[in-house]
Each structure stands twice: as C-alpha cells, then as structure tokens.
C-alpha positions, 0 to 999 in steps of 0.5 A, spaced: 499 499 500 502 506 498 502 511 503 501 518 502 502 525 507 496 527 511 492 532 508 493 539 509 489 542 515 481 544 513 483 552 515 489 552 511 485 550 505 479 555 506 485 560 507 488 559 501 482 558 497 480 566 500 487 568 498 485 566 491 478 569 491 481 575 494 487 576 488 481 574 482 477 580 485 484 584 485 485 583 478 478 584 476 478 590 479 484 593 476 482 590 469 475 594 470 479 600 473 483 600 466 477 599 462 474 606 465 481 609 462 481 605 455 474 608 454 476 616 456 482 614 452 477 612 446 472 618 447 478 623 446 481 619 440 474 619 437 472 626 438 476 629 432 474 625 427 467 626 429 467 633 430 470 633 423 465 629 421 459 633 424 463 639 421 463 636 413 455 635 414 453 642 415 458 643 409 454 639 405 448 642 407 451 649 404 454 646 398 448 642 397 448 646 390 454 644 388 454 637 387 462 637 387 463 639 393 458 635 396 462 629 393 468 632 395 466 632 402 463 626 402 469 622 401 472 626 407 466 623 411 468 617 408 475 618 411 473 620 418 469 614 418 475 609 416 479 612 421 474 611 426 473 604 425 481 603 425 481 605 431 475 601 434 478 595 431 485 596 435 483 596 441 477 591 441 483 586 438 487 589 444 483 586 449 480 580 446 480 574 452 485 569 449 486 562 452 493 562 448 498 568 446 497 571 440 503 573 435 502 581 435 506 587 433 508 590 439 510 597 437 502 599 435 501 596 443 506 601 446 504 607 442 497 606 444 499 605 452 502 612 451 496 615 448 491 613 454 496 617 458 496 623 453 492 627 457 496 626 464 503 627 460 501 633 456 497 637 463 504 636 466 508 638 460 512 631 460 518 630 455 517 623 451 522 620 448 521 614 444 526 609 441 521 604 438 522 599 432 518 599 426 515 593 428 517 587 433 512 581 433 513 577 439 507 572 442 503 575 447 497 576 450 495 583 447 490 585 453 495 584 458 501 587 455 498 593 454 495 594 461 503 592 462 506 598 459 499 603 460 500 601 468 508 603 467 507 610 463 502 611 469 506 610 474 512 613 471 507 620 469 504 620 476 511 619 479 514 625 474 514 633 477 512 637 471 516 638 465 520 631 467 522 627 463 520 619 460 524 614 456 521 608 453 524 604 449 523 597 445 527 592 441 529 585 441 535 582 445 536 576 444 531 570 444 526 576 448 522 583 447 526 588 451 521 593 453 524 599 458 519 605 461 524 610 465 523 616 469 526 622 472 522 622 478 522 622 485 524 614 486 521 609 489 522 610 497 526 605 501 521 602 505 516 601 498 522 598 495 522 592 500 514 590 498 514 593 490 511 588 487 505 586 493 498 588 492 497 595 496 503 598 496 503 604 494 506 611 496 501 615 492 496 616 498 489 617 495 491 617 488 493 610 488 491 603 490 497 600 490 495 595 485 499 597 478 506 593 479 503 587 483 498 587 477 505 588 473 508 582 475 502 577 475 503 579 467 510 578 467 510 571 470 504 569 465 509 571 459 514 567 463 518 574 463 521 577 467 522 585 471 529 588 472 529 595 476 533 600 479 530 606 483 534 612 486 531 618 491 537 622 491 542 626 488 542 627 481 541 621 478 533 620 482 528 617 478 526 609 476 527 605 471 523 598 469 526 593 465 521 588 462 524 581 458 519 577 454 520 571 451 519 573 443 515 566 442 511 567 448 507 561 452 502 557 448 498 556 454 498 559 461 497 554 466 496 560 472 502 558 475 508 563 474 515 563 477 518 568 481 521 574 476 522 580 479 529 582 480 531 588 484 537 592 481 
C-alpha cells in the first residue's frame, strides 16, 4: 500500500481559497479601472474625427447646390469614418481575452499606452522620448501586455514633476523583447522598495491603490518573463527604471503558476 502524506488542515485550505478569490477580485478590479481609463482615452481619440464629420455634414448642407463640393465632402467623411473604425478595431483586438498567446506587433500597443495617458503627460508638460522599432512581433496576451505598459507609463507620469522626462524603449534582445520605461521623477522610497511587487504597496496616498506593480508582476509571470528595476531618491540621478524581458516566442498556454520573476537592481 502506498503511503501518502497528511492532508492539509481544513483551515489552511480555506485560507488558500480565500486568498485566491481575493487575488482574482483584485485583478478584476484593476482591469475594470483600466477599462475606465481606456474608455476615456478612446472617447478622446474619436472626438476629433467625430467633430470633423459634424463640420463636413454642415458644409454638405451649405454646398447642396454644388455637387462637386458635396462629393469632396463625402470623401472626407468616409476617411474620418475609416479612422474611427480603425481606432475601434485596434482597441478591441487588444482586449479580447484569449486562452492562448497571439503573435502581435508590440509597437502599436506601446504607442496606444502612451496615447491613453496623453492627457496626464501633456498636463504636466512631461517630455517623452521614444525609441521604438518599426515593427517587433512577439507572442503575447495583447490586453495584458497593453495593461503592463500602461501601468508603467502611468506610474512614471504620476511620479514625475512638471517638465520631467519619460523614456520608453522597445527592442529585440536575443530571444527576448526588452521594454524599458524610465523617468527622472522622485524615485521609489526605500520602505516601499522592499515590498515593491506586493499588493497595496504605494507611496501615492489617495492617488494610488497599490495594485499597479503587483499586476505588472502577474502579467510578466504569465508571459514567463522577468522584471529588472533600479530606483534612486537622491542626487542628480534620482528616478526609476523598469526593464521587462519577455520571450519573443511567448507561452502557448497559461497554467496560472508563474515563477517569481522580479530582480531588484
């Protein structure tokens, strides 16, 4: 007869189940929050073509007796509608849940994450410097990758003073895609650094819920990647840098058991 070890105590099992339910609820909460930010961003993006269409419809009414002008206005309306449809399709393609990773160009998703926080970056007059390839395809979960970049950009934007600098770089590095997001903001306080990727760790008071980097770690684990970071709060070199390494070939299926993948530097 094969001997087996003792079953875990019932209280431990219940505590583990509660923890898993809490983590699931927290991830869902952060996704809902991002959905709200996404909706606001999409509304901002389609506002200009929508206004252009309204203006062109007005001009069609004014130029009703000039068929050539009406046709020209109609062509412009069609162009603006194509633009709106492109925005909608691109956004939906990022956020469709998929049980398997998909081969996607990462560059448009990085650009989209920057656009989603464009209002914050513009309001604070943050200087954004990008170093992106024309195309870099990798096997990723698109919605998760977009949320990863969005969280890092938002964190940097909130940490920066007016007129600060944000650097974002994407490139292939061997068998990995390397994404670097750096800022010259206030840096991460030492007490927070020790628990950087734990839930509810934040130095933003009421402005943050402390879930952003915890979500980032979860997403990186899902992709079998790693996070390297460094931060300083002193001297002229103050600021924070996060570098994300994701395998270009990705993971074909996620089993929910990622490795501890963050490295403090």
